[in-house]
Every structure is written in C-alpha cells, then in structure tokens.
N, C-alpha and C positions, 0 to 999 in steps of 0.2 A: 439419389439420397446417399449420404455417407454417414458412417458411424464413427464417432470420435472415441478412441480408446485411451487407456491409461498411457501417459507419456505424450499425449497430444497427437498420436497417429490417427489419421482418418482413413477409413476403409469403406469399400462399397457395400451397400446393404445386401447385394447379391451374394456376397461371401457368407453373410450371416444366414441368409435364407437357405443356403445350401444344406444347412443342418436340419431344416424343418420341412415337413410335407407341404407341398404346394396346394392351394385351394383350387376349386373347380373354376375353369375359365368362364368369364361372363358370356351369357347367351346374346347373340345379336338381336337387335330390335326387329320386329316383324317387317318384312318387306325390304330389309337391308341385308346385303350379303356381307358376311364377316370378312374383313380384310385378311389377306394372307400374312401370317406371322413371319417376320424376318428372323432368321436364326441369330442367336446372340453372338455378338462379335467378341465378347470378352468371356473367357472361361472363369468360373468361380475359382477363387484362390484355394489351392489344396493345402490343407493343414496337416503337417506331418506328425505333430505331437499333441498330447492332451493339453499341455500348457498353452499352445497356440490356439486350440479350440476354446479354452476357457477365456483367453484374452479377447477373442472375437465376441463371444457371448457376453462377456462383461460389458463391452462397449455397447452392444445392442440393448442389454437390460438397463444400463445407466441412462441411455437415451429414452427408453420407454418410460422410466420413472420421471425423468426431467421434463419430458414433453407430454406425459399422461397419455401415452399411446398404448391402448389395451391390446391391439392386434400384434404390435411388435413385442409386447411383454410375453404374450402367449407363444409367439414364435421362438423367443429366446429360451423360454422354459422347455419347449419341445426340443430345441437344440441341446439343452443340458441333459435331457433324458436320453437323447441319442448318443451323447458323448459318454454316457455310462458313469457319471460322477458318483463317487461314494457319498455317504451322508456327511462325512467330514469335509470332503472336497467341496460339496455343495454349500455347506455352511460358510466355508472360507470364501467361496466365490461370491456368495450373497453379501458378505461383510465388505469385501472389496468393491463390489458393485454399488452398494449404498454410499460408500465413501466417495467413489468417483462421481456419482450423481450429485452429491452435495457439492463437491468441488466445482462441477460444471455450472451449478447454480450461482456460486459465488463469482466475484469478478474483482479485477484490479488488486489493490493492496490488501483488501480483506482476504482474498484467496491466498495471497502470498504469506500473510501472517498465519493463516490456518495451516498452510503446508509446513511452515517451520515449527509451530507450536505442537503440531500433531506428532512430531518426532521427539519432542522434549522428554516425555516419559520414558521412551526407549533409551535415549542417550543417557538419561539420569541413572538408568539401571545397568549401564555398561554395554549397551548394544553398539558394537564397533561400526556397523554399517550406518546407523543413524548418526553417530558422532562424526563419522567421516563426511556425511552429507552436510551437516551443520558447518563443519570447518570449510568445506568447499564453497558453500554460500557465503560464509563470513569473509572469505578471501577473494571474492569476485572483484576483478580489477578492470571492468569494462569502462570505456570512456563515457563521460557525462553527456547527456543529450539535453539541450536547452528547449524551452517552450518556443513555438513559432512566434516571431514578432507580429505585432498587430497589423502592420502594413502588408505582411505576407498573406494574411487572410483576405485582403482586398485584391492584391496583385496576382497571387498564385494560390487559390484556395485548395486545389488538389495537392500541391506540395505541402501546404500547411497541415492538411489532414494527415498526410503520410508522416510528416515530422511529429505530429501530435501522437500518432500511433507508436512511433519509435520512442517518444518521451514516456508514453504509458508503460511500454516494456521496460524501459530503464528504471522508472519509478518502482515497478514491481520487483525488479532485481535488487534495487537499493533497499526496499522494504525487507526482502528476505535476508539481505546482508545484515541490516541493523538488528533484526529480530534474532538472527543466529548469534551475533555477537552478544546480544543481551543474555541469551541462554547460556552461552559459554562463560560469560562473566559471573552469572549466578551459580554456575557449576564450579567456579574457580578453576577453570581449565587452564592448562599451561598456555601462555601467550595471549590469553584473552584480554588482559589489561592493555597490552601493546596494540591489539586490534582495535580496541575501543578508543585509545588515544589517537590512532591514525584516522579513524572515521571522523572523530570530532574535529581534528585539526584541518581536515581537507574539505569540510562541508562548504557547499556553495550557497549563494543567496537564495536559490530556489529549492534547496534541499535541507534547510536547517531542521525541518520537522523530523527527519530520519533519526536524529540523534536522541530524540526524546526517550525511547525505550532503553537505550544504552545508558543514558544519564540516570534513569530510574534504577537500573541494575547496579551501577556504581555506588549510588547512595544507599542501596540496600546492603551491599557487602561491607562497605566502610563509610558510614555516613560522615563522620567528622573529617577523616583524612581526605576523602574525595571532594567534600564541600570546599575545603581549603584549596585543594588543587584546582578545582574548576573556577573558583573565584579568582585565584592568581592568574589563571589562563585568560580570563575575561578582562583582567586589568593590564595585560601586557600593552606597552605603548608602541614599541617598534617591532617591525618585522612580523606582526601577527596577521592572521587571516581575519579581516573585519567581519566577513560573513559568518565565519565559525564562532567568533566572539559573540556576535549578535544572536546566533543560534543557541549558544549556551545560556546567555542571559534571558532570552525569551522563554526557553523551556524551564529554567529555574524559577522565573517569575510565575510561570503557569503552575508549577508545583506549589509555590508559596500561596497561591490563591489571589483573589482580587480581580481587577478588571481584565477583560480579555479582548480579543479582536472583535471589531464591529460592535463594541459596547456591551457584549454579553459577559456575564460572570463566568470565570473558568470553573468547571467542575473540579472539586478538590478531593484528592485521595488523602483522607485524614491520616492514614498510617504513614504515607510518604511525607506529608507536611510535618508530622511529628518528629521526623528525623532531621528536619532543618532547624537552624537557629531561630529563636523566637523573633528576632529582628531581621529575618532573611530579606524581606523586601527593601529595607533600609540599606542593608549591606550591598544589595545588587544595584541600587539606584545610581550611585556615583559612577561605577564603571559603565552602566548603561548610557548615561548622558555623555560620558567621555567617548564611548564608541560611536554614538549617533552624531556627535559633532564632527566625526571624520567623514560622514556621508556627504559627498559632493554632487551626486546625481542620482536620479530615481533608480537607475540600473543597479546601484550598489545595494539596493534593498530587494531586488528581484521581485518575485511574486509575493513576498512577505510584507510589503510596505503597509498594507492595511492592518496587518497584525501588529506591526511595530507601533503604529499610531494608536491602536486600541490599547496596547499594553502601557502606554504613557498616561493613561487615565489614573486617577486616584494616587497622585504622587505623595510621598511623605512630605509633611508640612515644610520641612527645611529645604526641600528641593522644588517647591511649588512654582515659584517665580521663574526659575531657570528652565523648568520643564515646559511651562506655557510658552516661553519664548522659542524654545526648540521645536515645539509642535508647529508653530507658525512657519518656521523655516522649512520644516519637512513637508508641510502642506504645499508650500510654494514649489518645492522641488518635484513633488509628485503630480502637480497639476490636477487634472480631472480625478485621478485616482484618490487624491487626498482630500478633495472638497467635501466628501461625505462626513468628515470627522470634525467639521466646524460645529461648535455647540455640543449637543449630545452626541452627534456624529454616528447615528445608526438609524435604521429604518423607523424605529419607534420614535426617536427624537425628531426625525424629519417630519413625521406626521404631526408632531406638536410644534413645528416651526423651528426646530433646532438646527436646521442646515439644509443644504441641497442634497438631493438624492444621489447616492453613490452610483457610478456607472458600473455595468457588469464587467468584472475582471476575473481572470482565472484564479481560483482559490488554490492554496498550496495542496499538493498531492499528499495522500496519506490519511490515516485514520486516527491520528493522534490529537485531533482537535475536536 
C-alpha cells in the first residue's frame, strides 16, 4: 500500500507506520505453527526534518479521510503526537490535510479548476508565490494531444487507452491554463490580454470549450470593447483559425442563451447576458453561418460537432431557411454522429419519433457545459 502525498508523490505505508506503535501480532490458529517471519527487505524511510515528517503524516491522514480508514487515521494521529507538533503546527497540518483529501476526491478538469481558483484569493491580495504559479500555468506551452480515433479503439485498444490518458492530462493542463488566464484578466495583470488573445486564436476543434472562462473574463472587464473585438475576430474571412472562430461563436451563443447542444437549453448567467447587446444572437448568426459554410469534413468540427448542430436550433427568423439548409449539409458530413439531430434531435425527441438515436460519441472535455 502506498500513501499519496501533496504534489503527487507516492510513499510506502511502512514509512508512515514508522511513526506509530505497532499492534500485537496475530495469534496462529490452534494446531497450526506460525510461519517464520521474513526480515523486512526495505528499511523505513528516515525523516530528517519535522517538515518531512509532517508531509508523510499529511499523506496518511488524507488517505484515511478519503478512504474512511479508521485504523490509518489513528496511526497518523499517533505519528503526529510522536512528532511533537505544536498546537499551531497541528492546526496547519490538519488544514492542509483536509485540502489534500478534497483534491484527491476530485478528478479531471474539476480538480484543475479548483487548484487554480484556490490560489485566486492569495494572488488578489498580492501573494507573489500564488501569482507566479498562476502565470506559470497560464504560459504552459505543451503540445496538444488529440482524442484516439475510433478505429484505434478496435485495432489497438491498449494504445487508445494510453492516448486517452495522455489526452486527459492535456485537458487538465489546458483547463488550468484557461482558468489562470481568466483570473489574470480579471485582475487586469500585465500581459493578461495578450495571453487571452493567444489562447483564443490557437484553439483547436477539440478544445474550443477551454476559452469559455477567458471570454467571460474579457466581457467582464470591458463588455463593449471586447464584444466588438470578438465579433470582428469571428467575422474574419481569410487566414483565420476556423476552429477558433467556431469556439468564440459557440461560447458567445451560449452566453446569450437559447438552444444548446443535444437540444437542451443553455443555463444562462443573467449578469453575463446583461453585458451583451440585446440582439446578440442575431449579431452572431451571420458569422456563424459563414464559418460553418467553410466546414468541408467532419474532422473540422472535432468532438464539438454535436454541439454545433445543437446551437443551430432556434435561428433568428431572417436566417431560418439558410440555417435549415446548412443543418442538412452538416448532418451529411457528420454521418452517424449527426443523425440524432434530425427533427427534435435529442433523446427526448427520439422517444417522440423525432429522429434516430444518436450514437455514443466522446463529449467535449471540461466543465463549461
């Protein structure tokens, strides 16, 4: 058994138990000779400093809380007693332990967002270390990792699983990056606008969801100016990143309310919606149609195809005919992935005879939907 400590370090439980008295050995059953115990091959890790002792004990206690292990909890407390922690040190240890246990219960992009936002109060109050960490996450320049193609799951499932794990790590890093940029924009930190612009302009078809928090922050600090800037970006005809344009348009439509992916209504942040023009959806519709007319193959939409089709619901009256024609074109490009959007195009609609059931497809990563 290994104990996972702050920072992802895994340590043997024997190292933690070195702090605590050992219980009485179990008696052998009647008529059975107790086997001779083999001497331990690994010596317990010697902890030179109080800080190291606290780190070991923190990992043990966090696991006890997370797994509801009473015996391990008591051992960690005994270790704290033996370490001679003061009341102040013990309080700080418990606070860090509770946070670590909570983080270990979270996973994926939820944990990544929590890690970033837990530093926001410190950074806002001028904590140099917290601000430096946010800037480090905001400038993460790792290479993008794509989803495993469908045929890979059939031909090389082990490789597909490994690639999916790598994709998950990349999504978490991208979530931390976007959330960090969001906070830096809200703080009006030097260089934050440039970081936001770069993130938006470089978005891929699979990662358009990451820009959502950043767009929210931009519309918070300068609603009118950044709305015009984002709209102009989405209207660019030549040399523009199509995935990035669609990402901006999808997120802005989400902010404005109305239909969403798979036929569900988008939850509307009324304060955010109030910062947008009253005719926001109408303003966005023309560049949305123009961008989608550039789509030549399903891969151009990445994993967001179902969301794109869902967002085309409820078009402004003046764009209705053109939108319906484009919907049919996109369904044809997407094949099975797009069939579920004929008619009502969601599971409720399918039960009512509104179309064929949609096949299972990977949903976009992230918690912004």
